[in-house]
N, C-alpha and C positions, 0 to 999 in steps of 0.2 A: 299832490294837491290837485292835479288836473283830473285824474280819474277816480280818486279816492271817494269823493262826495257821491258820485254816481253809484259806485259799488256799495257804499254804506247805505244809501237810500234803498237799494234793492234788497240788501240784507235785512234792513229794518222791516220791510213789508213781509218778509218770511218768518220773522221771529214770533214765538207764541206770545200770548197776552202776559204782560208782566204781573208780578204778585201784587197783593193788596196792602202790603206793609212797606212803607217807604222810609228810607233812612236818608237824611239830608245833612249836608255839611258844607262848609266853605273853607278854603285854604288860600293863603296869599301866594301870588306869583309875581316875580319882578319882570317888567317889560320895559326895556330901555331905562333901567334904574328907578322906575316908578312902581309903587305897589298897586297891584290889582288883585281882585278876589275871584277865585274860580269856585262857583257854586255848583254842587253836584248832588243829584238824587240817585239812589240805588235801591233796588227792590230787595226782598228777603233772600233771594237767590244770588245776590251779588251782581246782577246785571245793571249796568249804568243806564238809567232812564233818560237823563238829559243833563246838559251842563250849560252854564252861562258865565261869561267873563264880564266883570263889571269893575268900575273904579271905586265903588262905595260898598259899605257893609252895613247899611241901615235898613229901616222898615220899608222904604220905597224900593230899594234893590231886592229885598226879599219878596215883596209883592210882585215885582216884575218877573222874578224867577218862578214863583208859583203859577202865574198866568201862562208863562211860556211852557211850563211842564204840563199843565192841564190841557192846553191847546193841542200839544203834540200827542197826548195819550187818550184824551177824550173820555176819561172815566175818573171817578173819585176813589182815593184809597180808603181803607178801613182804619188804618193807624198811621200816624206820622211820628217818627222818632228823630229828635234833633238834640244838639247840645243845648246849653243854657243861654244861648244868644237870644236876647229879648226880641229882636227883629222877627224871628220866626213866629213867636206868639202873636205879634201884631198882625202879621200877614195872614196867619192861619185864621184868626178871628174875623178878618175882613173877607177872605176869599173862600175858606173851607170851614164854616162855623159848626157843621155837624160831625166833623171828623175828630176822633180821639187823638190827643197830642201828648206824647211822652217825652219829657225832657230829662236827660241824664248824660253825664259825661262818659259813662261806661257802656250804656246801651248802644251808643252810636259808633262802635268800633267798626262795623261793617262799612260805613261810609268813609271812615278814616283810612281803612286799608285800601279802599278803591282809589285813593290818590297815588299809590305807589307806582303803577304803570305810567302815570302822567309825569311823575318826577323823573323816572328813568328816561323817558323820551325827551324831557326838557333838558336833561344833562347831555344826552347824545346830540341834540340839535343845537347845543350851546345857547340856550335861552330862546325865547320867542321875540320876534321883531316888532310886532304891533298887537294891540288887543284883537283886532279883526283877524289877523293871522292865527293867533292862539285859539280864538273861538272856532274858526273853520277847521283847523287841524285837529283840535281836541274832540270836537263833536264827531268828526269822521273816525278818528282813531278809537274812540270809545265804542262805536258800533262794531267796527271790525274786530277789536279786542274781545268784545262780548261773544262774537261768533266763534272764536278759536279758544276761548277760555273754557276748559272742559271739566273743571271740578274733579280733578283726578282722585282726590282723597275720598270721594263718595262712590267711586266706580270700581268694579272688578276689572281685571285685565281685558276680558272679552268685551265687556260693556264699553270700556275706554276705546278699544279698537273700532267698535261699531260707531260710537259717537264721533270719533275722529274722522272716520271714513265718510260719514254723513256730512260733517262740516266741510271737508275738502270737496265732496261732490257738489254741495250747494255753492261753494266758492267757484268751482269750475263752471257751473250753470250761470252764475252771476257775471263772471268775467268772460265767459264763452271761450275757455281755453281747453286744449286737448290734455288728457292725463299724461303725465310723464312716466316713462317706463324705467 
């Protein structure tokens, strides 16, 4: 928690521009027995763009998530893919009127799959203690996870080694550590 935010912000500055097709989804998480919603946006390459923990799942919450997402990325996507939650349509019409919106329960699998690392960490940490703690940890965790998520199925062995070495080299630069022998 102490250094993670610093490292994640440095890694965020190094990442290439995300794709122009965004997949959005929300999933519930329990924090001290109360339901909260984790809103997540992922680009077509599977990189997590942004997350937001909120207690509601309505149009106002969706608009807040859209504004936070656009403020952080500073450009508009070509297509947004969501499930059939009506809050997305209301928020999209209000904030991104010129963007194509596709709603389908099957097209949104990329966003659904991106929740898996979060669920694994949530189990390992034995749940989150507060919404603020969840927001801070998950936003940091998603950036660092993006950096080391190498898309192994799309790479040959040589390409995988090169990409992995580049990722660890960038990590050493960000954390200013010496390579281990």
